[in-house]
NUFITI-206460 format. One line per 2 residues: for each residue z, x negated, y of C-alpha. Coordinates in pm, 1 decimal. Layout:
<nodes>
Z/X/Y ~ ...
</nodes>
This chain:
<nodes>
247.8/24.9/1740.4 ~ 191.6/322.8/1962.1
86.6/654.1/1823.7 ~ -11.2/984.7/1974.7
193.1/1193.9/1736.5 ~ 96.2/1554.3/1685.8
401.1/1769.5/1746.0 ~ 351.1/2144.2/1713.6
719.4/2136.4/1616.4 ~ 611.0/1897.6/1345.0
613.4/1529.0/1268.1 ~ 253.0/1441.7/1185.1
226.8/1079.4/1081.3 ~ 4.7/883.2/1318.1
-54.9/634.2/1315.3 ~ -1282.3/-2049.5/481.8
-1098.6/-2146.0/223.8 ~ -1055.8/-2528.2/250.7
-914.5/-2731.3/-38.5 ~ -619.2/-2926.6/97.5
-485.0/-3238.6/-74.2 ~ -371.0/-3235.7/-434.5
-244.9/-2880.6/-403.4 ~ -586.9/-2714.7/-386.9
-679.2/-2553.9/-717.4 ~ -997.2/-2351.0/-731.0
-1067.3/-2065.8/-971.1 ~ -898.6/-1984.4/-1300.0
-760.7/-2254.9/-1524.3 ~ -944.2/-2272.6/-1854.1
-1228.7/-2039.9/-1937.0 ~ -1202.7/-1673.8/-1843.4
-1319.7/-1443.7/-2117.8 ~ -1441.9/-1101.9/-2014.6
-1529.4/-792.2/-2208.4 ~ -1776.6/-557.6/-2043.0
-1622.0/-220.5/-1972.9 ~ -1797.3/100.2/-2074.5
-1966.9/301.0/-1803.3 ~ -1702.9/508.1/-1623.1
-1763.0/875.4/-1552.7 ~ -1736.8/987.1/-1191.9
-1391.9/1146.6/-1151.3 ~ -1268.1/1405.9/-911.3
-945.5/1270.6/-761.4 ~ -660.2/1494.8/-665.3
-665.4/1536.7/-292.0 ~ -1022.3/1418.4/-221.6
-1106.3/1765.8/-100.0 ~ -831.9/1731.9/162.3
-967.6/1415.7/328.4 ~ -1008.2/1458.5/701.5
-1344.6/1414.9/875.8 ~ -1179.6/1141.9/1085.4
-1091.6/932.5/779.9 ~ -1434.6/986.7/625.2
-1601.8/885.5/951.6 ~ -1390.7/567.7/963.1
-1489.8/481.6/604.5 ~ -1854.1/531.8/701.5
-1818.2/301.8/1003.1 ~ -1603.4/29.3/845.3
-1711.9/39.2/479.4 ~ -2069.2/168.4/512.7
-2007.7/473.0/291.6 ~ -2141.8/822.8/340.3
-1913.6/1119.7/271.8 ~ -2011.9/1159.8/-93.7
-1974.3/786.2/-158.1 ~ -1634.4/777.7/13.2
-1502.4/1069.3/-190.7 ~ -1641.8/916.5/-509.3
-1486.0/577.2/-436.8 ~ -1143.5/728.0/-372.2
-1174.3/922.5/-696.8 ~ -1262.5/607.0/-893.0
-974.5/416.4/-731.9 ~ -727.2/690.8/-821.2
-839.9/679.8/-1181.6 ~ -829.3/297.4/-1191.9
-471.4/295.7/-1061.8 ~ -366.3/532.0/-1341.0
-529.6/317.4/-1609.6 ~ -381.7/-4.0/-1465.3
-35.0/150.1/-1453.8 ~ -53.9/243.9/-1821.1
-185.4/-99.1/-1923.4 ~ 87.8/-276.3/-1727.3
337.3/-80.8/-1934.3 ~ 173.9/-151.3/-2271.0
84.9/-520.5/-2210.8 ~ 436.6/-602.3/-2098.8
496.4/-974.6/-2035.1 ~ 126.4/-1051.4/-2098.7
11.2/-842.8/-1799.7 ~ -137.1/-1064.0/-1526.3
-246.3/-813.4/-1262.3 ~ -525.3/-565.3/-1196.5
-786.4/-522.7/-926.5 ~ -1090.5/-311.1/-845.7
-1425.9/-410.6/-700.0 ~ -1734.6/-235.1/-569.1
-1790.5/120.2/-454.8 ~ -1736.8/243.1/-811.2
-1395.6/67.4/-818.7 ~ -1474.7/-123.7/-1138.9
-1135.6/-211.9/-1286.7 ~ -1049.3/-563.2/-1406.3
-719.0/-620.5/-1585.8 ~ -594.7/-974.7/-1646.3
-384.8/-1080.7/-1943.2 ~ -247.7/-1407.1/-2078.9
-322.4/-1304.8/-2439.1 ~ -681.1/-1260.4/-2559.0
-555.0/-1029.6/-2832.8 ~ -524.8/-753.2/-2569.8
-895.0/-768.9/-2474.3 ~ -1006.4/-481.3/-2696.4
-713.6/-262.2/-2587.7 ~ -809.2/-317.8/-2223.8
-1177.5/-245.8/-2290.6 ~ -1102.0/76.9/-2472.7
-890.0/192.3/-2178.1 ~ -1199.0/163.6/-1956.2
-1147.3/-175.2/-1789.6 ~ -1288.4/-526.6/-1800.2
-1048.6/-785.6/-1944.6 ~ -995.9/-1138.2/-1814.0
-780.8/-1395.0/-1992.3 ~ -586.3/-1616.3/-1751.1
-317.7/-1884.3/-1762.7 ~ -31.9/-1721.1/-1574.1
133.4/-1381.8/-1607.2 ~ 208.8/-1166.1/-1305.6
579.1/-1218.6/-1369.0 ~ 535.0/-1598.5/-1355.6
344.0/-1582.7/-1026.9 ~ 586.3/-1328.4/-878.3
873.2/-1560.4/-970.4 ~ 705.7/-1854.2/-793.8
644.6/-1645.7/-483.4 ~ 1004.3/-1527.8/-495.6
1117.9/-1890.2/-480.6 ~ 903.5/-1938.1/-168.2
1055.5/-1624.7/-15.1 ~ 1408.4/-1753.6/-76.0
1318.7/-2088.2/80.2 ~ 1181.6/-1905.1/385.3
1507.8/-1712.3/420.5 ~ 1685.0/-2045.3/463.5
1445.9/-2125.2/748.4 ~ 1094.5/-2007.9/837.9
846.3/-2277.6/731.2 ~ 673.1/-2439.3/1027.8
295.4/-2422.3/1009.2 ~ 291.9/-2189.4/705.1
223.6/-1835.3/829.2 ~ 134.2/-1655.4/504.5
172.8/-1674.6/125.4 ~ 95.3/-1425.6/-149.8
9.4/-1369.7/-515.9 ~ -370.0/-1354.6/-553.7
-464.0/-1160.7/-866.4 ~ -831.3/-1262.2/-853.4
-760.3/-1638.2/-865.3 ~ -441.6/-1609.1/-1077.2
-258.1/-1826.1/-825.8 ~ -0.2/-1812.1/-552.2
-193.4/-1879.0/-231.7 ~ -20.3/-2059.1/56.2
-199.8/-2052.2/391.0 ~ -104.7/-2344.5/613.6
-226.6/-2523.1/923.7 ~ -170.4/-2863.4/758.1
-148.6/-2986.5/398.2 ~ 180.9/-3165.6/464.7
340.4/-2843.6/587.5 ~ 245.8/-2670.2/262.3
367.9/-2963.0/52.4 ~ 702.8/-2961.9/228.3
737.8/-2586.5/177.8 ~ 661.4/-2609.7/-195.3
904.0/-2898.4/-236.2 ~ 1180.1/-2705.2/-58.5
1117.6/-2404.9/-285.1 ~ 1079.5/-2607.9/-604.9
747.3/-2442.3/-690.3 ~ 507.7/-2643.3/-915.2
179.2/-2736.4/-748.3 ~ -20.0/-2617.6/-1052.3
66.3/-2256.2/-966.4 ~ -53.6/-2284.3/-607.2
-374.0/-2294.2/-405.7 ~ -343.3/-2406.9/-44.2
-583.7/-2262.2/209.8 ~ -617.1/-2397.6/558.8
-545.9/-2128.7/816.5 ~ -503.9/-2113.5/1191.9
-366.3/-1759.7/1171.9 ~ -73.7/-1675.4/1398.2
48.1/-1329.8/1293.2 ~ 236.4/-1111.1/1538.4
392.3/-767.4/1525.1 ~ 203.2/-486.8/1696.9
479.9/-318.7/1895.7 ~ 361.9/-248.5/2250.2
596.9/-242.0/2549.5 ~ 364.7/-31.7/2762.7
393.7/338.9/2832.5 ~ 186.4/570.6/2616.9
170.4/874.3/2396.8 ~ 391.4/795.0/2098.1
761.6/782.4/2024.5 ~ 980.5/584.4/2258.6
1288.7/378.3/2178.5 ~ 1564.6/389.8/2444.2
1311.4/295.6/2708.4 ~ 1252.9/-32.9/2521.6
898.2/35.4/2405.1 ~ 695.4/258.0/2177.6
580.1/265.8/1815.9 ~ 401.5/500.2/1575.8
541.3/735.9/1317.5 ~ 467.3/619.3/966.0
533.7/913.7/732.3 ~ 758.7/1221.0/766.6
1050.5/1228.7/521.1 ~ 1368.0/1415.3/438.0
1710.2/1301.5/324.0 ~ 1866.3/1610.2/176.7
1814.1/1868.3/449.9 ~ 1785.8/1608.3/729.8
1431.1/1558.0/856.1 ~ 1288.0/1237.9/999.6
1027.5/968.8/950.5 ~ 980.1/610.1/834.6
836.6/345.9/1062.8 ~ 841.9/-31.9/1111.2
1175.6/-211.8/1118.4 ~ 1086.4/-417.2/1423.7
1056.0/-96.7/1627.4 ~ 1430.1/-35.0/1657.4
1782.5/-92.9/1526.9 ~ 2043.5/159.9/1409.0
2173.7/369.2/1696.3 ~ 1865.3/333.6/1915.4
1757.3/680.4/2028.3 ~ 1400.1/802.7/2030.2
1196.2/1046.0/2237.9 ~ 876.4/1207.7/2117.4
531.0/1160.6/2263.1 ~ 618.1/1420.8/2528.8
942.6/1238.5/2620.6 ~ 1153.8/1515.4/2470.1
1465.9/1410.7/2277.5 ~ 1371.0/1340.7/1919.2
1633.3/1148.7/1716.0 ~ 1777.7/804.8/1644.7
1734.5/512.3/1408.4 ~ 1960.4/546.3/1103.8
1850.9/229.5/927.1 ~ 1633.8/-71.6/1003.0
1548.2/-401.4/832.2 ~ 1359.4/-682.2/1007.7
1283.9/-961.5/936.1 ~ 1301.3/-998.3/558.1
1140.4/-654.9/524.2 ~ 987.2/-439.2/797.0
1095.6/-77.8/755.0 ~ 1317.1/174.5/930.1
1396.1/542.1/927.2 ~ 1464.3/779.7/1212.9
1655.4/1107.5/1173.9 ~ 1524.9/1379.2/1405.5
1673.4/1689.7/1560.5 ~ 1584.2/2043.2/1453.1
1309.2/2075.8/1714.2 ~ 1094.3/1850.9/1495.4
985.6/1969.0/1151.5 ~ 847.4/1707.3/911.6
510.2/1792.4/759.5 ~ 305.7/1619.3/488.9
39.9/1515.0/739.3 ~ -124.1/1208.0/889.5
-265.9/1256.5/1238.6 ~ -643.3/1303.9/1225.0
-697.4/1253.0/1599.0 ~ -874.7/1584.6/1650.1
-1078.9/1556.1/1330.1 ~ -845.4/1738.3/1094.6
-513.2/1609.6/967.6 ~ -484.8/1444.8/625.3
-246.5/1599.1/374.4 ~ -28.2/1347.6/191.1
-0.6/1421.9/-182.2 ~ 193.1/1117.5/-307.4
258.2/745.2/-273.4 ~ 85.5/582.0/-570.8
21.8/216.3/-484.4 ~ -345.7/118.0/-448.4
-477.6/-184.5/-638.5 ~ -622.5/-502.0/-488.1
-979.0/-424.4/-381.5 ~ -909.7/-57.0/-312.9
-1016.6/108.2/9.1 ~ -737.6/175.3/257.9
-734.8/329.6/605.0 ~ -498.2/310.0/898.4
-418.3/568.4/1163.0 ~ -287.8/441.6/1495.0
-275.2/570.3/1850.2 ~ -428.2/265.5/2014.8
-734.4/227.3/1795.5 ~ -751.7/549.7/1593.1
-887.6/535.7/1238.9 ~ -992.7/202.8/1087.1
-1057.9/119.9/723.8 ~ -1097.3/-179.8/497.2
-968.2/-298.7/162.0 ~ -642.5/-416.7/9.9
-665.5/-795.6/-9.8 ~ -334.5/-894.2/-171.0
-12.4/-712.9/-245.7 ~ 326.0/-887.0/-246.5
239.9/-1110.7/50.2 ~ 476.7/-1288.5/286.0
403.9/-1342.3/654.8 ~ 589.9/-1536.7/921.6
615.1/-1384.1/1269.1 ~ 787.0/-1535.0/1569.5
1098.6/-1335.3/1475.6 ~ 1106.1/-1457.8/1112.5
948.4/-1409.8/770.2 ~ 874.1/-1070.0/617.0
814.3/-1052.4/240.4 ~ 669.4/-788.1/12.3
400.9/-673.2/256.5 ~ 38.1/-595.6/169.8
-244.1/-795.2/328.6 ~ -557.9/-607.3/436.5
-876.0/-671.1/632.7 ~ -816.9/-360.0/844.1
-794.4/-429.8/1215.7 ~ -510.8/-319.9/1446.3
-394.0/-377.4/1801.3 ~ -73.2/-351.9/2006.0
47.0/6.5/2002.0 ~ -38.5/65.9/1633.1
292.0/-66.7/1486.2 ~ 469.5/160.2/1241.0
164.1/381.2/1186.1 ~ 30.2/513.9/856.0
-168.0/325.1/594.2 ~ -318.0/566.4/340.6
-560.8/543.2/48.4 ~ -725.8/877.0/-17.1
-430.3/1114.2/0.3 ~ -174.6/856.8/-120.2
68.3/711.7/134.3 ~ 64.5/331.5/117.8
283.6/196.5/396.3 ~ 359.7/143.5/763.9
181.5/-103.0/989.2 ~ 376.8/-426.1/1031.8
164.8/-682.7/1219.1 ~ -122.9/-924.5/1188.3
-384.6/-1110.6/1386.8 ~ -717.1/-1037.2/1554.9
-825.9/-707.6/1708.8 ~ -1063.3/-416.8/1651.8
-1341.5/-565.1/1863.0 ~ -1381.7/-882.5/1658.6
-1195.2/-788.4/1338.3 ~ -866.4/-908.8/1202.7
-600.3/-911.1/934.4 ~ -320.1/-654.6/922.7
-13.9/-636.3/698.8 ~ 164.5/-318.1/602.9
512.9/-263.7/465.4 ~ 479.1/-54.6/146.8
639.2/286.1/186.8 ~ 804.3/317.7/-154.5
1061.2/38.3/-99.1 ~ 1157.7/203.0/231.9
1207.9/539.3/61.2 ~ 1421.4/374.7/-207.2
1626.7/170.7/39.9 ~ 1737.2/476.1/237.2
1730.7/745.8/-30.5 ~ 1446.7/936.0/135.3
1197.1/1191.0/3.5 ~ 839.6/1154.2/122.2
693.1/1479.8/251.9 ~ 394.4/1567.6/31.8
187.5/1878.4/-23.7 ~ 398.4/1945.6/-332.4
726.8/1895.4/-151.0 ~ 720.6/2231.7/27.0
899.5/2311.6/348.9 ~ 1236.8/2203.9/211.6
1230.5/1919.0/-42.2 ~ 1604.6/1948.8/-91.6
1532.0/2258.4/-296.9 ~ 1432.4/2175.4/-657.0
1062.7/2242.2/-729.8 ~ 966.8/2523.7/-959.8
913.0/2395.8/-1314.8 ~ 648.7/2600.7/-1495.7
762.3/2460.8/-1831.7 ~ 559.9/2285.6/-2099.9
547.1/1946.9/-2271.2 ~ 395.0/1744.0/-1981.5
651.6/1508.0/-1827.8 ~ 640.0/1272.3/-1532.6
686.4/906.3/-1632.1 ~ 527.2/951.9/-1977.6
241.0/729.4/-2094.6 ~ -46.0/939.9/-2231.6
-341.0/822.8/-2441.2 ~ -690.1/969.4/-2434.9
-696.3/1275.0/-2660.3 ~ -329.0/1365.0/-2620.7
-271.9/1738.8/-2571.0 ~ 9.5/1878.0/-2356.0
109.6/2214.3/-2222.3 ~ 180.7/2288.7/-1857.4
298.3/2638.0/-1789.0 ~ 102.1/2867.0/-2018.5
-203.5/2637.3/-2038.0 ~ -298.1/2343.7/-2262.4
-467.7/2024.6/-2141.9 ~ -635.0/1729.9/-2318.1
-592.5/1378.1/-2173.7 ~ -925.1/1221.1/-2070.8
-800.9/871.4/-1984.3 ~ -491.9/671.2/-2078.4
-241.4/668.0/-1792.5 ~ 123.5/674.3/-1692.2
205.1/1014.1/-1541.6 ~ 302.8/974.9/-1177.3
485.3/1222.8/-949.4 ~ 244.4/1502.1/-854.5
-11.0/1412.4/-1123.1 ~ 30.4/1743.9/-1300.4
-261.3/1839.2/-1527.7 ~ -397.5/2114.7/-1298.8
-396.3/1873.8/-1002.9 ~ -574.5/1574.6/-1161.1
-899.1/1680.8/-1331.2 ~ -998.4/1312.1/-1356.5
-722.9/1270.5/-1616.0 ~ -684.9/1613.8/-1779.5
-921.4/1884.6/-1906.7 ~ -800.4/2237.0/-1968.4
-853.3/2347.5/-2328.8
</nodes>
């Protein structure tokens, strides 16, 4: 998709359910037991003070939230993601997914073992006991993905793991098409709900001229997020935008760089290395309303708010519908994308999806438009970073992420699971943990007052 990238010698990232045949299974199998969660305190999320007026205005328009409500929701969602991450670690094979709902991002965590209900409640979430673990559903979806790699299923545009229903959902134009797909993949019908769909997803690359980055005169797309690989600067974007060796020009038609890696279909990510005239910054284009500073790439839960920046349609927001989705375009099937109800149009491909200040992914494709609404899929950014050995530019990265960050010392460590009441040191200060969580990159105690209190 097109983007009007902001240069300034910088890379600013722009950017009826119908039961069908015997396969339709509604709701959760068995009875779902739920424990009410205690009232959650309003947190202050790291980075909420850096949200641009453009993003906040889009959340007001698309989600009906005023500025205070938008900041509060993002704070709640940040906290919920931390709690869910810790519970996924402690529940192990019994973990069955997590999601948030409502403006206060009420967290629900599913498990296959009722014995975990009290543990989940004490962590600040509502527990639901379900039949299938996340690993079981992910395995079933993986079998569908492998079947699609042998040949894109006709009449089956989308499939995904749906945490809320504890099922793999297959969207198909006809019941027989879904049945044939499941048979080819060897996936049991009891794990699947079939939903009738007339959706015809497409990628959003636009072959018209415009203000974005251009690929060898072949078209234009949007920058996703600025990155570095060692000392080499560049950006990630959609894989369908170009192949290795294709050169790029910036929005002003000045020489910019070339594609170093690209995957599409299968996945939909790429990375472009740029020349020294372009300096990567930890920014998402705010379209004249103040750029957004990227502080990390923690994945948002199902139900979380998410916004997209793109040059054709500007800022638009919605919610994460399902992660780990698969979608079939004319060119083939792409797996591992996230399904949203955010709209997009041609010219927005490759652009940024962000939740609060956390990078989520790059725009892949979808259906509909921003006049009548639609569905858009994004390729998560973390797999792209891992595939190419890239470092996402964040506010903590500094001007040269190849240089090791300053370590102030102390007992706090990234990747450690902390329980409420734990005390750590960071630099010369001590902090008490307020909520159980798994420490993520950038979640240092001074930066995340929702999780740590200075003592």
